[in-house]
C-alpha positions, 0 to 999 in steps of 0.5 A: 184514183189511187190511194196517192191521189185520195191522200193528196185531195185529203191533205189539200182539203185539210190545208184549205180548211186550216188556212180558213180557220187561221183566217177567221181567228185572225180576223177575229183578233184584229177586230178586237185589237181594233176595239181595244185600240179605239177604247184606249184612244177614247179614254186617253183623250178623255183623261188628257182633256179633263187633266188639262181642263182641271189644270186650268181651273186649278191655276186661276186664283181668282174664281169665285171668292174674289168676285164678291169681296171686291163688289161688297167693298165697292157697295160699302165704301161708295155712294149710290152711283158706285154701287150701281157701277159696282153691280154692273161690274160684279154681274159682268165678272159673274158672267165670265165666272159662269162661263169658264166654270161651265165650259169644262163640264161641257167640254168633259160632257162632249168626251164622255158622250164619245166614251158612251159608245164604247164603254161598258154597262158599269161605266155608262151608269157612272158616266150618266151620273157624272153627266147629272152631276154636271147638269145640276151644278150648271143648274145651282149657277144658274139659280145663283144668278137669278138671285143677283139684286142690289136690293139683298146683296147679302143673301145673293153673297151667302148663296155665292160663297156656299156654292159648291160646298156640298157633296156634289164636288166629292162625287165628281171626283171619285166618279172621275 
């Protein structure tokens, strides 16, 4: 073999090696970019869904405080039949409220579960804390519903009016 052939083989070997190195670097960066795109899509999907749900919650003027006032007015101004009808209507409106209040949290939990697949350790702990707070809120709503009674309406109404007046909402907002 001549020096020329050896030089050509070395150049060819270096060229192939450089090509393989470039290919592996390119592949590594493509995987990284794809992961970043997935994270961005998951985060933006969550934020869009959260904004949409919070907007719907904020624009509903009737929420919880309008329900007990109508109930009290019907109970105080009517006879026993009107009070019973008011209690039935109150139960229907309260169940509707609970469904409206629980639905956004359930949807956000679903979105958060998709974020758990790709998020960092710090964000995962925040998501878990958010899920615990949301579950606590749903449990408190269920507890409030169990207090519905025609005999002790004052206690029930007092409990419903204090619903959400704790630091849970501040924590939920901070986590969000």
